[in-house]
Phi, psi and omega in degrees: 000172171292167173295138180244134181197194182230165176277135177225163172250148181240140180283134179253354184095156180066024180079007181267147179235142172255114185264165172082019178276151180260125178246105183295144173242313173244117181285153179298154179065016174290148178287129180253153002289155184211149176221129181224149183228139175224154181250140180226148186243163174292155182247345184235149172297141178061023175294130186251357184210145172240124178263126180247106178257129187261134181228156168236144180149184185237001183277153180291328181252140186292337181298339179261002178252180183254125178281131182256338182159185181196163179209147179237149178229145175278141178234152177298140179293144180185189177288157178304132178088350181286324182257146181213162176232148172257121181254119180246127173256130173235120186240130182249178186290346179270004180082018177267132178246121174258127178249123177242128179241111183252125175283118185298133178085003178226176176260014180282127177213140174239143179236149177217133176247127181244126181260105180266000178253208179236056184276141175246057185256145177284167179300322180294321179293320178296317179300317180296322179302313184282334175296327178292340182260013184303327182295336179284344186272001175278116181297139180307332179293339180261359179292133186300319181295319179292319179297321182294316183288328176292322177296319178296318180297318179295322179296314181293324178303320181290340184269338185257175184221170169059224184300325179298323178296313181297319179297314181293321178302319179295322179292322177296315180297322178297315180295319179296326177298313180295325176299316181291336176285341174062031177259110187303318182292316179296321179296317181298317179294313181296324179295319178295320179294318179296322178299319178296319178298316181295319177301316181295312182294323180293322178295318180293325184289347180279346184255000000 
């Protein structure tokens, strides 16, 4: 599919905003089914609502892309940047896009399903489709295997010193970067590499 994302505004400094920018969530040519999540924050003090408009396309500005739909959620009033939402896109092989907008720290969530194909599916059938993809909606940072290796890395970091510490810190940051990219294949490779580093450092620390 085309790249799928939402419209965002960017701060320019001095209280100025640049509106209408496109922020990709699922890149084009991604292997489907796929689920990706990104976090976005309020831009104004006492902002009470976040509007999430969904677009497909490859342009930097949304005016040159195609709008697919939108959903808005209420957020608690506060200072700019205090409130945020997690926007999750889940795209399946039938061309159905599920958009979930969760207000961080609350139980407020809005959902939107966009049909970019020619599906003649009932609401129940669509719901069942996405229920089957629930395993994709677990963020890699919450994956048990990833959490375990990071806990091991932190433990070994506390046991070693000097250059080894700096080296391990860089390896941990690299793995955390791949986790935030949410690419399962890259994470698996990076996890295996980090495991090898930990085995080596743990072996050296015994002597």
